[in-house]
N, C-alpha and C positions, 0 to 999 in steps of 0.2 A: 665757785662763784657762778657757774652756769645755772645751777638750780635757783640761786638767789635771783638772777636776772629773769628767769622764767616765772618765778613767783611774783616778782615786782610788776611784770607786764601782764599778769593775770587779772581778771576782773574779780577774783575771789578775795576774801578778806582774811588777813592773818594777824596773829599776835606773835611777837618775837620774844624769845627768851635768850638773853645774852649771858653766857658764862665767861668769867674773866679771872685773871690772876694778875693783880698789880704787884708792885714791889714795896707796898707799905709794910711797916713793921707788923701790924696785926695780920695782914694777909700772909706774910712769910711764916708767922707763928702757926697760923691755922694750917697752912700747907705742910709744915713740919709734922703736925699731929695727924692730919688726914691722909697725907700722901697723894691726894687727888690733884689732877692737873689744874682744876679751876675751883676756887673757893669763894666766888662771889656770883650772885645771880641778880639779873635786872630784867625789866620788861620794856617793850616798846610796841607801838602799833603802826609805826610807819617804816617802810622798807629802807629808808635812808638813815634810820636811827638818829634823827635829829633831836628826838626827845626820848631819853632813857630814864626810867624811874626805878627806884629801889629804896631800901632802908640801909643807910650807911652814914658816914661822917657828913656833917653839914658844912664844915669848913675844910678847905684843901689841906692845910698843914696840921690839923688836930683831929685825933680819932674821936674825941668827944667834944661837944655834944653830937649825938647821932639821931637820925630819925628818917622820916620820909623826905626824899629829895629828888629833884631832877638832876641827875648826875652830870650831864653835860655842863650845867651851870656851876657845879662845885669845882670841877677842873682836876680831879684826882688823876684821870686818865692822861692828862697833859703833863703830869709830873715825871713820867717815865718815857724813856726812849722807845720802849717796846712793851706792849700789853697783850700777851697771848689770850686768845678768846675763841669761843665757838658760838655761833648764832644758830638757833633752832626756830623754825617756823611752825606754828600750830594753826591749821585752818580753822576759821570760826564762821558759824552761821550768822545771819543778820542779827538774830536775837542775842547770841553770845557776844558779838562785837559791840552791840548797843550796851549790854550789861557791863562789858569791860570799860567802855567810855564813861558810863555812869559811875562806876567804882573809882576810876582814876580821878574824875571830877571831884568826887567826895574827898578823896585823899588830898588833893590839891587844896581844896577850900578849907579843909579841917586839919591841915598838916601840923598845926601847933598842938593838936590833941595827941599826936602820935610820937612815940619814942622808940629807940632801938632797944631790943630785949637783951641787954648785956648778960643778965643772969641766965636767960634761955640759951645763949651761945655757950656759956660755960657748961650747963647741964647737958646740952646736945652732945658734947664730947664724951659724956658718960652714958649716953643712950637713953636718957629720959628727958621729957619735955616739961618746961615750966611755962604756964600760960599766965600772962599779965595783961590786963585790959589795955588795949591800944598800944601794945608793944609787940614788935616783930623783929626777927632777924631777917636778913635778905631773902634767903630761900623759903622761909615760912611765908613771907609776904607774897612772893611770886606764886607759891603753891596755893595760898589762900585765894588769890585773884583767879587763877586758872580753875580752881575747884568751884568757886562760887559762880563762875561763868559757865560751868559745865564743859570746859574745854579739856580738862584732864582729871583723871581719877587717881588718887593716891591710896595705897593699901597700908597706910600707916598714919599715925598722928601727924598733922601738918607741922607741928613743932619739932618733929624728927626728920623732916625732909631736908636733905643736903643738896647743894648745887649739883653734885654729880648725879643725883637721882633723875634730873630732867633729861639727861642724855639717853636714858633707857625707857622713856615713855613710848608706848606704841605709836602714837600719832606725832611724835617729834621728827621733823625733817631737818637734817643738818644742811644749812645753806651756805655756811662760811666757817672756815677754820684757818686761823692765822693771826696776824698782828692787827689789833683793833685800829691802829693808826692808819691802816691801809684801806679802811672802809669808812663810809660817811659817818659822822660829819667831819672826819679828820683829814679830808683832802682828795679822796678819789671818788667823789659822788658821780662823776660822769661815767666811770667804769661800771658802776653798779646799775646804771640805767640804759646801757646799750641794748 
């Protein structure tokens, strides 16, 4: 938490990647096959994580339909008593940060054009990517944004990037590990800004 506080009080700009593991049925199935501690990836550009974006379910109780969403508004994280997570900070130049904001604005305005790449998720398990126009899995979306902004470089097809891959990027700084409900916007905002 100390690194997070130092970053939040810094004048530098950061993009945050949130890796999480909820208790939804799809998340548990993915975890069974991957064995990875976290099987979902999201993005935010504010240190309090008031706005978290990803490709996932659009409605709290149903896995489909899925697409680009602001996850805090969907409420999946609220369904579980505990949501294990790790938060990584990626320092961004002014140009990279501006590009990130422009990309997010595009996804927000054109969200109806985008869908979850269900077929891509299935083929990812077998080690090959299927690209469909305007379709992403969560980790592919996060990798796409970081790559387009010049914040991270991936040595594989973006359709093959898994949430676990973000943990090993050279410029990833772990700023939090624990229960997502212990960090903003879930109740301890004051603790993060001390």
